[in-house]
C-alpha positions in Angstrom: 6.5 -24.2 -10.6 5.6 -21.6 -8.2 4.3 -22.8 -4.6 4.5 -19.5 -2.2 1.1 -19.1 -0.8 -0.1 -15.8 0.4 -1.1 -15.8 4.4 -3.8 -14.0 4.0 -4.6 -15.5 8.5 -1.4 -13.5 9.1 -2.1 -10.6 7.6 -5.9 -9.2 8.8 -4.8 -10.2 12.0 -2.0 -7.8 11.6 -3.8 -5.6 10.4 -6.4 -5.5 12.7 -3.9 -5.6 15.6 -2.0 -3.1 14.6 -5.1 -0.5 14.2 -6.2 -1.5 17.5 -5.6 1.9 20.9 -2.4 0.1 22.5 -4.9 -0.4 25.6 -7.5 -2.5 24.0 -4.5 -4.8 22.0 -3.6 -7.2 25.4 -7.5 -8.6 24.8 -5.8 -9.2 21.5 -3.0 -10.9 21.5 -3.6 -14.1 19.8 -3.6 -11.3 16.1 0.2 -11.7 16.5 0.4 -15.4 18.2 -2.3 -16.8 16.4 -0.2 -17.3 13.1 2.4 -19.1 14.2 -0.3 -22.4 14.5 0.0 -23.4 10.5 3.3 -20.8 9.8 4.6 -24.1 8.2 2.0 -25.9 6.3 2.6 -23.9 3.7 5.7 -21.7 2.3 4.4 -18.6 3.1 4.5 -14.9 2.0 3.7 -12.5 4.7 1.4 -9.8 1.8 0.9 -6.3 2.8 -0.4 -5.7 -0.6 -2.2 -3.1 -2.6 -5.7 -4.6 -1.5 -4.8 -3.7 2.0 -4.1 0.2 1.2 -7.3 1.3 -1.1 -11.2 1.6 -0.8 -11.3 3.2 2.6 -8.9 1.0 4.7 -5.9 3.2 4.6 -2.4 3.8 3.9 -0.4 1.3 6.6 0.4 4.4 8.4 -2.7 6.0 8.4 -4.3 2.2 10.0 -1.5 2.9 13.5 -3.8 5.0 16.2 -1.9 7.8 18.2 0.4 11.2 17.4 2.3 11.3 14.6 5.3 10.0 16.3 3.3 7.4 17.4 2.1 6.1 14.1 5.2 6.3 12.8 7.0 3.8 15.5 3.7 1.8 15.2 5.1 0.9 11.5 8.4 0.4 12.5 7.5 -2.4 15.5 5.3 -3.8 12.9 7.9 -3.7 9.8 10.5 -5.4 13.0 7.9 -7.9 13.6 7.6 -9.5 9.9 10.5 -9.4 9.2 11.2 -11.9 12.2 8.2 -13.8 11.6 8.2 -17.0 9.4 7.5 -16.3 6.0 8.8 -14.4 3.3 7.7 -10.9 3.0 6.2 -8.3 0.2 5.5 -4.8 1.4 3.7 -2.8 -1.6 5.6 0.4 -2.7 4.6 3.5 -0.6 5.1 1.4 2.3 8.2 1.9 2.4 8.5 5.5 3.2 5.3 6.0 4.2 3.0 7.4 2.1 -0.3 8.6 4.0 -2.6 8.8 1.3 -4.3 5.4 -0.1 -2.9 4.0 -3.5 -4.2 5.0 -6.8 -3.2 3.9 -9.8 -4.1 7.4 -11.7 -1.4 9.2 -9.9 2.3 8.2 -8.9 3.4 7.9 -5.4 4.1 11.2 -3.6 7.7 11.2 -3.1 7.6 14.6 -2.1 7.1 13.0 1.5 10.8 12.3 1.5 11.8 15.4 1.5 9.8 15.5 5.2 12.2 13.9 8.5 10.1 11.3 9.3 9.7 9.7 6.0 13.1 10.0 5.4 13.6 8.5 8.4 11.4 5.0 7.7 12.9 4.7 4.8 16.5 4.5 6.4 14.8 2.4 8.7 13.4 -0.1 5.7 16.5 -0.3 4.4 18.9 -1.2 7.0 16.1 -3.8 8.0 16.6 -5.1 4.6 20.5 -5.3 4.7 20.0 -6.6 8.1 17.3 -9.4 7.5 20.0 -10.6 4.0 23.1 -10.3 6.6 22.1 -12.7 8.8 20.7 -16.3 8.4 18.9 -16.9 10.8 16.0 -14.9 9.4 15.5 -16.9 6.4 17.5 -19.8 6.1 14.7 -21.8 8.0 11.5 -20.6 7.1 9.5 -23.7 6.5 9.8 -25.8 10.2 10.1 -24.8 13.9 13.7 -25.7 13.7 14.4 -22.2 12.6 11.6 -20.6 15.3 11.6 -20.7 19.1 9.2 -18.7 21.1 11.0 -17.1 24.8 7.9 -16.0 25.5 4.3 -15.6 23.6 2.2 -14.6 26.4 2.8 -11.3 28.0 -0.5 -9.6 26.4 -0.2 -7.3 29.5 2.8 -5.6 28.2 2.0 -6.3 24.6 5.1 -7.9 24.4 6.4 -11.0 22.7 9.8 -12.0 22.1 11.4 -15.4 20.3 14.4 -16.8 18.8 15.7 -17.2 14.8 18.3 -20.2 14.3 20.2 -21.1 11.0 21.6 -24.4 9.8 24.3 -24.0 12.3 22.8 -23.0 14.8 23.5 -19.3 14.9 20.7 -17.0 16.3 19.4 -13.9 16.4 17.2 -12.7 19.5 14.5 -10.7 19.0 12.1 -9.0 21.3 8.6 -6.8 20.2 6.7 -4.3 21.9 3.8 -2.6 20.8 2.4 -1.3 23.8 4.3 3.0 23.9 5.6 2.4 27.1 9.5 1.7 27.8 9.8 -1.4 29.9 13.1 -1.3 32.0 14.6 -4.2 33.7 12.8 -6.6 31.3 13.8 -10.1 32.6 13.7 -12.5 29.2 15.0 -16.3 28.7 17.7 -16.7 26.6 18.8 -20.4 25.6 22.6 -19.6 25.1 25.4 -18.7 28.5 26.6 -16.0 25.8 26.6 -11.6 26.1 23.8 -10.8 24.1 24.0 -7.2 21.8 22.0 -5.4 20.0 21.8 -4.9 16.2 19.3 -3.3 15.0 16.7 -1.2 17.3 14.0 0.9 15.6 13.6 3.1 18.5 17.3 4.5 17.1 16.7 8.5 16.6 18.5 7.9 13.1 14.9 5.9 12.3 12.6 8.7 14.0 12.3 7.2 17.5 13.3 8.2 20.8 16.6 7.0 21.1 15.9 4.4 23.7 18.3 2.1 23.8 20.8 -1.2 25.0 24.1 -0.3 25.0 27.4 -2.9 25.2 27.6 -6.7 25.5 24.6 -8.3 28.1 25.6 -11.1 29.9 23.1 -13.6 30.4 22.9 -15.2 33.6 22.1 -18.0 35.5 18.7 -17.3 36.2 16.0 -19.8 34.6 13.3 -17.9 32.7 10.3 -18.7 30.0 11.6 -22.5 29.8 15.1 -21.7 29.6 18.1 -22.1 31.8 19.7 -18.7 31.3 18.1 -15.2 30.6 18.9 -11.6 29.7 17.9 -8.2 31.7 16.9 -5.3 29.1 14.9 -2.4 28.5 12.7 -2.7 25.6 12.1 0.7 23.6 8.4 2.2 23.5 6.7 1.0 20.6 9.4 -0.8 18.8 11.4 -4.1 17.4 14.9 -5.4 18.9 17.3 -7.2 17.5 20.1 -9.3 19.3 23.1 -11.1 17.7 25.0 -13.3 20.4 28.9 -13.1 21.1 29.7 -16.5 22.7 31.3 -16.9 25.9 35.3 -17.3 25.9 35.5 -20.9 28.8 37.7 -20.8 31.5 41.1 -22.8 31.1 42.3 -24.3 34.9 46.2 -24.0 34.8 48.4 -27.3 37.1 50.7 -25.7 39.3 53.2 -27.8 41.8 54.8 -26.1 44.5 56.7 -27.2 47.8 56.6 -26.8 50.9 58.8 -27.8 53.5 57.0 -29.6 56.6 57.9 -29.7 60.3 61.1 -32.1 59.3 62.7 -29.6 56.5 61.4 -32.2 54.3 59.8 -31.2 51.1 56.2 -31.5 50.1 54.5 -30.9 46.7 51.1 -28.9 46.7 49.0 -29.1 44.1 46.6 -26.0 43.5 44.5 -25.1 40.3 44.3 -21.3 39.0 41.3 -20.3 36.6 41.4 -18.6 33.4 39.5 -16.7 31.2 
C-alpha cells in the first residue's frame, strides 16, 4: 500500500524561513535543521503543494524577499536544499519556472513567462537539478536513515549556512553547502570526511541559471586541518544565496620504490646503500 507521509513540519518551517529577510534568518536557523530530528521516523515526502500557493499565501517565488533577481536566487537555493534533504520531493506545477501569481484552478499556468529570461533559466536549473539527483544514488538511496545523511555544519546561523553529506550504500558521497544569505563567503573552511579532491558539480549561482557566476574552479584538495569534527577540511568560496554540490575524486596513493646502489668504502670494497623514493 501507500506508505509515504507528507512532511508538513518541514514544509511549514522552510516556508517560514525563506519568507524572512536574510538579516533575521540567523535567529530562525532552527527552521532549517529541526526536521532532521524526526526525518527518519516515517517515509516522508517533502511537499511544496498547491495548498501553499493559494488563498493569499503567495506563490513560491513571491514568498522570497528582496529584489527581482534575489527572489530567483532564493528560490534556487531553496530547491537545492530541498533536493539534498532526506525525503522524496513534491513540487507543484508552476514552481519549476517561477509563476508569480497564485495558482487558480480556473486558469492555465502562465506559460508565457518562459519567454522571459529569468523564468527560462529557473526552469533549466530545475531540469539540471532533477538530472543531478537521478544521476547520483547518494542523493536518494539511503533516505530512511542516518547512514545516508551526515551533518558537516548545522549551527553556522550567523552566516545562514548549512552543509552536509549524502551517502549511498557503496560509500560514495555528495557534499552540499547552502548559503541562505545574499553575501559571498570567501575562504570558507568546511570539514570533510575523506582525503580527496572535491569538484564543484552543480551551482545554483551559475550564470546559466540566472546567478552572479561565483564558482569554485578546478579540483579542491582536502587538507589535514581538522574542522567540524572531521580530520580533513577544504577551503571554498560560497556564492550568495546559493546551493552548491561537490563530487569527490579519490587521491592516488603514493607507492615507494626501493633502490639499491653500491658505494665504495675506504678500503675500496663495495658497500650497499638502500634508499626509497616515493612515486605518485
